[in-house]
C-alpha positions as CSV (number, residue, x, y, z in Angstrom):
1,M,87.1,69.7,114.2
2,D,89.7,68.1,112.3
3,A,89.7,70.9,109.9
4,R,90.6,73.2,112.9
5,N,94.0,74.0,113.2
6,P,96.4,77.0,113.7
7,A,96.3,77.9,110.4
8,L,92.9,79.8,111.0
9,G,94.3,82.0,113.8
10,A,97.3,82.7,111.8
11,K,95.4,84.1,109.1
12,G,93.6,86.4,111.5
13,V,96.9,87.3,113.1
14,A,98.4,88.0,109.8
15,K,95.5,90.3,108.8
16,A,95.7,92.1,112.0
17,W,99.6,92.7,111.3
18,A,98.9,93.9,107.9
19,D,95.8,96.0,108.6
20,P,95.6,98.5,111.8
21,Q,91.9,99.1,111.2
22,F,91.2,95.1,111.0
23,K,93.4,94.7,114.1
24,Q,91.4,97.0,115.9
25,R,88.2,95.4,115.0
26,L,89.6,92.1,116.0
27,V,90.2,93.3,119.6
28,D,86.9,95.0,119.7
29,D,84.8,92.4,118.4
30,P,86.6,89.1,117.8
31,R,83.8,86.8,117.1
32,G,82.2,88.9,114.8
33,T,85.4,90.0,113.0
34,L,86.4,86.4,112.6
35,A,83.0,85.2,111.4
36,G,83.5,88.2,108.8
37,M,86.6,85.9,107.5
38,G,84.6,82.8,107.5
39,I,86.1,81.7,111.0
40,E,83.5,80.7,113.0
41,V,84.3,80.2,116.9
42,G,81.7,78.1,117.8
43,A,80.0,78.3,121.3
44,I,83.0,79.8,123.2
45,A,81.0,82.3,125.6
46,E,83.9,84.9,125.0
47,L,86.7,85.2,123.0
48,C,89.4,88.3,124.1
49,V,92.3,89.2,121.6
50,V,95.2,90.6,123.3
51,E,98.3,92.0,121.4
52,N,101.8,91.5,122.7
53,T,104.1,94.6,122.5
54,D,107.5,95.7,123.3
55,A,106.0,96.8,126.7
56,L,103.8,93.8,127.7
57,H,103.8,90.3,126.7
58,H,100.9,88.1,127.2
59,V,101.0,84.2,127.9
60,V,97.9,82.1,128.3
61,V,97.2,79.3,130.7
62,C,94.3,77.3,132.0
63,T,95.1,76.7,135.7
64,L,91.9,74.5,136.1
65,C,92.1,72.3,133.1
66,S,92.9,72.7,129.5
67,C,90.4,75.7,128.1
68,Y,91.9,76.4,124.9
69,P,90.3,78.3,121.6
70,R,89.9,74.8,119.6
71,M,87.8,76.5,117.1
72,I,90.8,78.8,115.8
73,L,93.8,76.8,117.0
74,G,92.7,73.2,116.8
75,I,93.8,70.7,119.4
76,P,95.8,71.8,122.3
77,P,99.5,70.5,122.5
78,A,99.8,67.9,125.3
79,W,102.3,70.4,127.4
80,Y,99.4,72.8,127.6
81,K,97.2,70.4,129.6
82,S,100.1,69.4,131.6
83,T,99.9,70.2,135.3
84,A,103.6,71.0,135.4
85,Y,103.1,73.8,132.7
86,R,99.6,75.0,134.1
87,S,101.3,75.6,137.5
88,R,104.7,76.8,136.4
89,V,103.7,79.2,134.2
90,V,101.5,81.2,136.8
91,R,104.5,81.1,139.4
92,D,107.4,81.8,137.1
93,P,106.3,82.8,133.8
94,R,109.5,84.3,132.7
95,G,111.4,81.1,133.5
96,V,108.7,79.0,131.6
97,L,109.1,81.4,128.5
98,G,112.7,80.7,128.6
99,E,112.5,77.1,128.4
100,F,110.4,77.9,125.3
101,G,113.1,79.9,123.9
102,V,111.3,83.3,124.5
103,K,113.8,85.7,126.1
104,L,112.2,89.2,127.0
105,P,113.9,92.2,128.0
106,E,113.5,92.8,131.7
107,S,111.6,96.0,130.4
108,T,108.9,93.9,129.1
109,A,106.2,92.8,131.7
110,V,104.6,89.6,131.5
111,R,101.0,89.1,131.9
112,V,99.7,85.8,132.5
113,L,96.0,85.1,131.2
114,D,93.9,82.5,132.7
115,S,91.5,81.0,130.1
116,T,88.5,79.4,131.5
117,A,85.2,77.5,130.1
118,D,83.6,81.1,129.7
119,L,86.6,82.8,128.2
120,R,89.4,81.9,125.7
121,F,92.3,84.3,124.6
122,L,94.0,84.8,121.2
123,V,97.3,86.5,121.3
124,I,98.2,88.9,118.5
125,P,102.1,88.1,118.5
126,R,104.5,91.1,118.1
127,R,105.4,91.3,114.2
128,P,108.8,90.2,113.3
129,D,111.2,92.9,112.0
130,G,111.8,92.5,108.3
131,T,108.4,91.6,107.1
132,Q,107.2,94.9,105.5
133,G,105.9,94.4,102.1
134,M,105.1,90.8,102.7
135,S,101.7,89.6,101.8
136,E,99.2,88.2,104.3
137,D,99.7,84.8,103.2
138,E,103.3,85.2,103.7
139,L,103.0,86.8,107.2
140,A,100.6,83.9,108.2
141,M,103.4,81.5,107.7
142,L,105.3,83.2,110.2
143,V,102.5,82.9,112.7
144,T,103.0,79.8,115.1
145,R,100.4,78.3,117.5
146,D,102.9,78.7,120.5
147,S,102.9,82.6,119.4
148,M,99.2,82.8,119.5
149,I,99.1,81.5,123.2
150,G,102.2,83.9,124.1
151,C,104.6,80.9,125.0
152,G,106.6,81.2,121.5
153,L,107.5,83.7,119.1
154,P,106.5,84.1,115.2
155,R,108.9,82.8,112.7
156,R,111.5,85.2,111.4
157,P,111.3,85.8,107.5
158,E,114.3,84.2,105.9
159,T,116.7,86.4,104.8
160,P,117.7,86.4,101.0
């Protein structure tokens, strides 16, 4: 488990950003697609991959405990397990996202996804502008743990 960290999920997200066919396979068959990359997701009953778009932003929470895709993101942050996050993100997702620095246009709907013991989520965040021509390794460096659970955004590429 010590080797499990957000870099595993970031690798999949970067490939999804770079290859639309891979992204579709990842959404359709997350377990098999990640296994094809050498990333085993373990005993998770089901892994669902969703994509954030201009029209829809997903944010993940486990309202009952702290279900989290540890096999691809590593150990969850302490705030993810807190009662405050778990209860508030359901009631006021835009407010909580704002506290994380995520300001979305009013035209963007926010969907809260409740992770369970039988279902985990991985969010493909919106690809940042200015990343055309970047390699998958460079793209992966932009993907953050928080962006893969929807309460953060990917890093922006450095401008020369």
